[in-house]
N, C-alpha and C positions, 0 to 999 in steps of 0.2 A: 440876712442880707437885706440891706435897705435898697431903695429904688436907685440911688446914685451908683451904688456898687454894681447892681444888676445892669444898669445902663452901660457902665464901663466894661463889664464882661461881654455884653452883646456887641458893643463897639469894637472891643478887642477881637472878637470872633469875626466880625465883618471885615476888619482890617486884615486879619489873617487870611480870610478867604480871598480878599482882593490881592494880597501879596502872592498867595499860592497860584491864583489865576494868572497874575502877571508873569510869574516864573514859567508857568506852562506855555503861555503865549510866546514869551521870549525864547524858550527852548524850541518851540515849533518854528519860530521865525529863523533862528540860527540854523536849524536842520534844513529848512526850505532854502535859505540862502546858500548853504553848502551844496544842496542838490542842484540849485540853479548854476552855481559855479562849475560843478562837475558836468552838467549838461552843456554849458557853454564851452568847456574844454573839449568835450566829446564832439561838439559841433565844429570846432576849429580843426580837430584831428580829421573828422570826416571830410571837411572842405579841402584839407591838404591831400587826403587820399584821393578825393575826386579829381583834384588838379593833376596828381601823379597819374591817375588812370587815364585822364584825357590826353596827357602827354604821350603815354604809351600807346593809346589808341591812334593818335595822329601819326606816330612813328610806324605803327603796324599798317595803317592804311597806306602810307607812302611806300613802304616796303612791298606790300601786296600789290599796289598799283604797278610797281616795276615788274613784279612777277606776272601780273596779268598781261602787261604788254609783251613780255617774253613768251608767255603761253599763246597769246593771240598770233604772234609771228610764227611760232613753231607748230601750232596745232595742225595745219594742213600737212606738214611733213610727218608728224606723228600718226595722223589718221590715215595716211596713204598706205601704210603697211601695218597690218595687225595679225598676220598669220605666217606660218612657215612657208606655205605654198606661195604667198605673195612675195616673200623675200626671194625665194628660188626663182620665181618668174621674173622679178625685177633684175636680178643679177644675170640671168640667162639672156634677158632682152638686151642688156648692155653688151654682152659678149657677141650676140648675133648682130647687133647694130654696128659694131666696130669690125666685125669679121675676124674675131680673135679665135685662134685654134686652141681649144681646151683639151688638154691631155687627160686630166681627171678632175672630178669635183665631188665633194661630199658635203651634205647638209645634215645637221642634227639639232634637235631641240634640247635645251638645258634649262632646268629650273634654277632660279637664283634666290639667294637669301636676302635680297635687297628690299623686300616688302611687297605689298600687293600691287603697287603701281607698275613695277617692273618685275613681274613674277617669272617671266621666261625670256630666254635669249635664243636666237638662232645662230649656231656656229657654222661657218662655211670654210671649207678648205679647198683650194683650187690650185691646179698646176696648169699654167698656160705657156705656150711657146708661139712667138711671132716676132715681127720687127719691133725694135726698141720703141720707136715713136708710137706705133699702134698700141702697144701694151701700156705705155705711160698715158696716152690719151684715153684708153679704156678705163684706167684707174681714176683719172680725173672725171670722166663721165659718171662712173659709179659713185664717186663722192658727191657729185652735183645732184644726181638722181636720188641718192639715199644718204643724206648728210648725217644721219644717226649711226651709220656703220662705223665701227672702230676696227682699224687694221691692227691685229695683235702681233702678226709677224709677216715679214716680206723679205724673201731671199731672191736676189737676182744673180744669174750666172749666164755665161755664154752658152749659146745653143750650138747646133750642128753647123750652121753657116755663120759668117762674120757679122751680118746685120741683125741676126735674130738673137733674142734673149729667152732664157728659161726662167720663169718666175713662179715661185711657190709662195702663195699668199694665204694667210689665215685671217679671218675677220669674224666679228660678231655684231649682231644687230639686235638691240633690245626691243622687245615687243611691249610697248607702253599701253596700259589700260587707264585712260583718263577718267573712267567712271568709278575706279576703285577708290576706297577711302584711304588716304595716306596714313592715317593713324592706325590702320589695321583693325579697327573695331568693326564687328559685324552688325549689320542693320537688322532690327527686328521687323518681321512682317506683321502688319496689323490687319 
């Protein structure tokens, strides 16, 4: 091989190396552009997810603000009575305050499946006899003093005299524990 042929072969090798390097650089560029496009798509998706999460957060804050106002208004009522004895004392205080004749009364504790915040209820059954207006005013006083009381049954009938009524009333009072975790999860002690 003469010098010209050798120079052509060397030149051909150099051109081949340049073409090979150009293809490698082009392949890397295409891969990098594809990665950049995928990253840009992921960034747009993350931005949409962030906007959705912010919308949900604002909705949840507004809803919890409403619940916080409700809790603030009712917390004194809830905290007023937190044991069976306090329920009994409050009911008996209203009967004494109105001078209602109590024929019989029964109080009992019941566990409820409603979760840790309302784990117990006090069930009260009472039979009272007195004037109609006194009995109705007593029931109103009871509702005013203990607004969480739910009357489950109430039967009115005539008593021995014309102005008196015989009332059999059953009620329940939930004992709310505001310190309980509403999700029911137990807290670990550290």
